[in-house]
Z-matrix of the N, CA and C atoms (Angstrom, degrees):
N
C 1 1.431
C 2 1.535 1 111.47
N 3 1.313 2 118.54 1 45.78
C 4 1.450 3 119.50 2 -179.24
C 5 1.546 4 113.12 3 -79.62
N 6 1.344 5 116.92 4 50.07
C 7 1.450 6 120.48 5 177.03
C 8 1.541 7 109.84 6 -76.49
N 9 1.307 8 115.63 7 -17.09
C 10 1.463 9 121.98 8 -177.09
C 11 1.534 10 106.60 9 -134.27
N 12 1.342 11 119.16 10 134.16
C 13 1.471 12 119.59 11 -179.61
C 14 1.532 13 113.88 12 -57.44
N 15 1.353 14 119.11 13 -23.57
C 16 1.444 15 119.55 14 -179.29
C 17 1.517 16 111.59 15 -67.86
N 18 1.324 17 118.88 16 -14.67
C 19 1.464 18 121.28 17 -179.87
C 20 1.532 19 112.65 18 -100.85
N 21 1.322 20 118.13 19 7.87
C 22 1.439 21 121.11 20 -176.90
C 23 1.526 22 112.12 21 -59.22
N 24 1.328 23 116.92 22 -40.27
C 25 1.472 24 121.50 23 -178.25
C 26 1.523 25 110.72 24 -121.28
N 27 1.309 26 115.52 25 28.84
C 28 1.499 27 120.12 26 -176.96
C 29 1.530 28 110.95 27 -77.39
N 30 1.303 29 113.96 28 154.55
C 31 1.473 30 119.93 29 178.58
C 32 1.534 31 108.76 30 -85.79
N 33 1.311 32 114.62 31 169.48
C 34 1.460 33 120.37 32 179.03
C 35 1.540 34 111.38 33 -59.87
N 36 1.338 35 115.64 34 -36.39
C 37 1.463 36 120.17 35 -179.77
C 38 1.539 37 110.72 36 -67.91
N 39 1.348 38 116.70 37 -34.42
C 40 1.463 39 120.27 38 175.62
C 41 1.520 40 110.83 39 -62.02
N 42 1.349 41 115.59 40 -46.01
C 43 1.467 42 119.73 41 178.90
C 44 1.511 43 111.30 42 -61.70
N 45 1.331 44 115.85 43 -46.28
C 46 1.456 45 121.52 44 -177.59
C 47 1.549 46 110.69 45 -61.64
N 48 1.313 47 117.12 46 -43.12
C 49 1.435 48 121.18 47 178.01
C 50 1.517 49 112.51 48 -63.57
N 51 1.303 50 116.37 49 -38.45
C 52 1.484 51 121.98 50 179.73
C 53 1.530 52 109.38 51 -66.78
N 54 1.322 53 117.68 52 -47.49
C 55 1.464 54 121.34 53 -178.86
C 56 1.528 55 110.05 54 -65.05
N 57 1.330 56 118.69 55 -42.88
C 58 1.445 57 120.84 56 -179.73
C 59 1.533 58 110.34 57 -64.58
N 60 1.334 59 118.37 58 -31.86
C 61 1.442 60 120.92 59 177.89
C 62 1.532 61 112.76 60 -74.64
N 63 1.331 62 116.66 61 -30.74
C 64 1.466 63 120.16 62 -177.91
C 65 1.503 64 113.45 63 -88.00
N 66 1.347 65 118.77 64 -25.38
C 67 1.461 66 122.13 65 -175.83
C 68 1.524 67 112.95 66 -56.24
N 69 1.353 68 120.57 67 -44.07
C 70 1.478 69 118.79 68 177.70
C 71 1.518 70 113.13 69 -63.59
N 72 1.316 71 117.66 70 -21.28
C 73 1.453 72 121.71 71 179.02
C 74 1.507 73 112.61 72 -84.75
N 75 1.353 74 116.77 73 -6.56
C 76 1.452 75 120.81 74 177.37
C 77 1.511 76 114.61 75 98.36
N 78 1.315 77 118.17 76 20.42
C 79 1.471 78 122.12 77 177.41
C 80 1.520 79 110.91 78 -119.91
N 81 1.314 80 117.03 79 138.29
C 82 1.441 81 121.37 80 174.22
C 83 1.513 82 108.54 81 -139.58
N 84 1.331 83 114.61 82 135.58
C 85 1.471 84 122.52 83 176.88
C 86 1.497 85 109.18 84 -112.42
N 87 1.332 86 116.93 85 134.85
C 88 1.457 87 121.97 86 174.91
C 89 1.535 88 106.37 87 -131.42
N 90 1.309 89 117.60 88 130.30
C 91 1.472 90 121.22 89 179.92
C 92 1.506 91 109.67 90 -114.88
N 93 1.335 92 114.47 91 130.99
C 94 1.464 93 121.13 92 172.86
C 95 1.515 94 106.66 93 -108.09
N 96 1.336 95 115.59 94 96.03
C 97 1.457 96 120.68 95 -174.04
C 98 1.534 97 111.60 96 -61.68
N 99 1.346 98 116.51 97 -38.06
C 100 1.449 99 118.82 98 -179.27
C 101 1.515 100 113.25 99 -66.47
N 102 1.319 101 118.33 100 -26.46
C 103 1.451 102 122.44 101 176.70
C 104 1.555 103 111.20 102 -92.08
N 105 1.315 104 115.37 103 -9.81
C 106 1.457 105 120.77 104 -173.47
C 107 1.506 106 110.86 105 54.05
N 108 1.349 107 114.42 106 49.29
C 109 1.466 108 120.75 107 -179.58
C 110 1.535 109 109.80 108 -143.61
N 111 1.320 110 115.42 109 151.58
C 112 1.470 111 121.53 110 175.91
C 113 1.540 112 107.05 111 -123.59
N 114 1.323 113 113.16 112 148.45
C 115 1.455 114 120.12 113 178.30
C 116 1.521 115 106.88 114 -117.06
N 117 1.320 116 116.68 115 127.92
C 118 1.457 117 122.97 116 176.31
C 119 1.554 118 106.36 117 -110.41
N 120 1.317 119 113.60 118 125.35
C 121 1.493 120 119.67 119 178.49
C 122 1.515 121 106.69 120 -114.28
N 123 1.308 122 116.62 121 124.46
C 124 1.475 123 123.84 122 -178.74
C 125 1.501 124 107.67 123 -117.25
N 126 1.341 125 116.81 124 121.38
C 127 1.463 126 121.27 125 175.83
C 128 1.504 127 109.10 126 -79.10
N 129 1.316 128 117.77 127 127.71
C 130 1.441 129 121.40 128 -177.40
C 131 1.538 130 110.27 129 -124.20
N 132 1.297 131 116.19 130 152.83
C 133 1.468 132 122.80 131 -178.89
C 134 1.509 133 108.04 132 -74.41
N 135 1.337 134 115.85 133 130.18
C 136 1.482 135 120.63 134 179.20
C 137 1.541 136 110.61 135 -113.85
N 138 1.320 137 117.17 136 17.38
C 139 1.453 138 120.74 137 179.05
C 140 1.499 139 112.76 138 80.10
N 141 1.330 140 115.64 139 -166.59
C 142 1.454 141 121.75 140 -178.10
C 143 1.536 142 109.53 141 -95.99
N 144 1.317 143 116.03 142 145.69
C 145 1.448 144 121.37 143 176.88
C 146 1.512 145 111.48 144 -80.89
N 147 1.322 146 114.85 145 -175.64
C 148 1.470 147 121.67 146 -177.53
C 149 1.534 148 112.67 147 -58.76
N 150 1.351 149 116.59 148 -38.13
C 151 1.447 150 120.77 149 -178.97
C 152 1.510 151 112.69 150 -98.20
N 153 1.337 152 118.14 151 18.73
C 154 1.454 153 121.32 152 175.60
C 155 1.520 154 114.90 153 86.56
N 156 1.326 155 117.95 154 1.83
C 157 1.464 156 120.66 155 179.86
C 158 1.518 157 111.15 156 -78.67
N 159 1.326 158 116.98 157 140.01
C 160 1.455 159 120.13 158 179.11
C 161 1.526 160 110.32 159 -68.86
N 162 1.333 161 115.60 160 135.81
C 163 1.481 162 121.09 161 178.92
C 164 1.505 163 109.98 162 -113.92
N 165 1.316 164 114.67 163 158.67
C 166 1.470 165 121.44 164 176.97
C 167 1.507 166 109.76 165 -138.73
N 168 1.329 167 115.46 166 152.21
C 169 1.471 168 121.73 167 169.90
C 170 1.507 169 107.42 168 -124.65
N 171 1.291 170 116.90 169 165.95
C 172 1.452 171 122.61 170 -177.47
C 173 1.509 172 110.17 171 -124.05
N 174 1.327 173 116.22 172 114.11
C 175 1.454 174 121.39 173 178.17
C 176 1.542 175 108.34 174 -89.65
N 177 1.314 176 115.59 175 131.60
C 178 1.471 177 121.40 176 -176.08
C 179 1.525 178 109.57 177 -112.24
N 180 1.307 179 113.37 178 137.06
C 181 1.464 180 121.34 179 178.55
C 182 1.530 181 108.41 180 -132.14
N 183 1.331 182 115.68 181 140.04
C 184 1.498 183 120.20 182 179.78
C 185 1.507 184 107.96 183 -113.77
N 186 1.327 185 114.22 184 137.90
C 187 1.457 186 122.69 185 177.41
C 188 1.533 187 106.44 186 -118.20
N 189 1.325 188 116.59 187 125.93
C 190 1.496 189 119.89 188 179.85
C 191 1.514 190 110.67 189 -95.46
N 192 1.323 191 117.85 190 34.45
C 193 1.477 192 124.84 191 177.38
C 194 1.509 193 113.66 192 70.59
N 195 1.337 194 118.48 193 12.14
C 196 1.446 195 120.33 194 177.52
C 197 1.567 196 108.83 195 -99.31
N 198 1.307 197 117.32 196 -6.65
C 199 1.449 198 122.04 197 -179.09
C 200 1.499 199 113.48 198 96.04
N 201 1.336 200 116.31 199 -8.07
C 202 1.478 201 121.11 200 -178.70
C 203 1.547 202 108.31 201 -95.87
N 204 1.328 203 115.73 202 133.33
C 205 1.492 204 120.46 203 178.11
C 206 1.514 205 108.43 204 -99.98
N 207 1.346 206 115.77 205 130.33
C 208 1.456 207 122.66 206 176.07
C 209 1.522 208 108.64 207 -111.73
N 210 1.320 209 116.22 208 135.37
C 211 1.465 210 121.31 209 179.00
C 212 1.515 211 109.36 210 -63.17
N 213 1.374 212 115.07 211 136.76
C 214 1.458 213 119.66 212 -179.50
C 215 1.542 214 109.76 213 -123.70
N 216 1.291 215 118.75 214 10.83
C 217 1.472 216 121.75 215 175.58
C 218 1.506 217 112.99 216 117.99
N 219 1.317 218 114.77 217 169.52
C 220 1.455 219 124.46 218 175.62
C 221 1.520 220 108.07 219 -123.93
N 222 1.323 221 115.78 220 127.85
C 223 1.465 222 120.09 221 -176.98
C 224 1.518 223 109.36 222 -125.01
N 225 1.330 224 117.88 223 160.29
C 226 1.483 225 120.77 224 -175.39
C 227 1.518 226 115.70 225 -86.86
N 228 1.350 227 118.41 226 -8.68
C 229 1.494 228 118.42 227 -177.75
C 230 1.519 229 109.24 228 -144.06
N 231 1.328 230 115.61 229 157.82
C 232 1.453 231 121.34 230 -177.43
C 233 1.530 232 112.00 231 -67.62
N 234 1.331 233 120.77 232 -37.28
C 235 1.468 234 118.62 233 176.37
C 236 1.550 235 112.45 234 -61.06
N 237 1.307 236 116.85 235 -37.11
C 238 1.452 237 119.94 236 176.77
C 239 1.535 238 111.07 237 -67.37
N 240 1.332 239 116.63 238 -32.89
C 241 1.459 240 120.77 239 177.71
C 242 1.521 241 109.89 240 -63.14
N 243 1.322 242 116.70 241 -43.59
C 244 1.468 243 119.54 242 178.34
C 245 1.532 244 109.94 243 -70.29
N 246 1.325 245 117.43 244 -20.22
C 247 1.435 246 120.78 245 175.65
C 248 1.521 247 112.78 246 -66.36
N 249 1.311 248 116.45 247 -22.98
C 250 1.479 249 119.94 248 174.39
C 251 1.505 250 111.72 249 -59.15
N 252 1.342 251 115.14 250 -40.37
C 253 1.466 252 119.96 251 175.95
C 254 1.525 253 111.53 252 -64.06
N 255 1.305 254 116.73 253 -39.08
C 256 1.464 255 121.45 254 176.63
C 257 1.541 256 109.19 255 -61.47
N 258 1.330 257 116.67 256 -39.48
C 259 1.444 258 120.48 257 177.57
C 260 1.530 259 112.14 258 -62.26
N 261 1.335 260 117.60 259 -36.16
C 262 1.466 261 120.85 260 176.96
C 263 1.536 262 110.72 261 -64.54
N 264 1.315 263 116.25 262 -38.48
C 265 1.457 264 119.57 263 177.83
C 266 1.545 265 111.20 264 -65.82
N 267 1.312 266 116.67 265 -38.52
C 268 1.466 267 119.83 266 178.42
C 269 1.532 268 111.22 267 -65.39
N 270 1.333 269 116.07 268 -41.61
C 271 1.470 270 119.05 269 178.96
C 272 1.544 271 109.33 270 -64.71
N 273 1.343 272 116.41 271 -45.59
C 274 1.474 273 119.83 272 179.47
C 275 1.536 274 110.57 273 -61.02
N 276 1.284 275 117.59 274 -37.25
C 277 1.471 276 121.20 275 179.94
C 278 1.536 277 111.21 276 -65.75
N 279 1.318 278 116.82 277 -39.45
C 280 1.458 279 120.05 278 -179.47
C 281 1.531 280 111.92 279 -75.13
N 282 1.315 281 116.01 280 -34.04
C 283 1.495 282 120.68 281 -179.79
C 284 1.485 283 109.60 282 -75.37
N 285 1.355 284 116.97 283 -43.44
C 286 1.472 285 122.13 284 -173.19
C 287 1.476 286 109.57 285 -86.20
């Protein structure tokens, strides 16, 4: 999760504390060390549904450890957001 220089030499507990603090705000970081990539999931407001229920979408961004975030799509549910990481593994498997 080296999206910020303060985490370059951070411990696992530091990462966990950071993620737990950000999750209620709608941010989640997932790092795939073997792919040397991080996935940032941002919960965004999608307005009200047909019956007045609040909706959300999840914007996904991929970081290839260079500090730059690339858009990886917007999905309607959190399981599909984590599926973006699965897609990275499939691409790496076909390339490698």
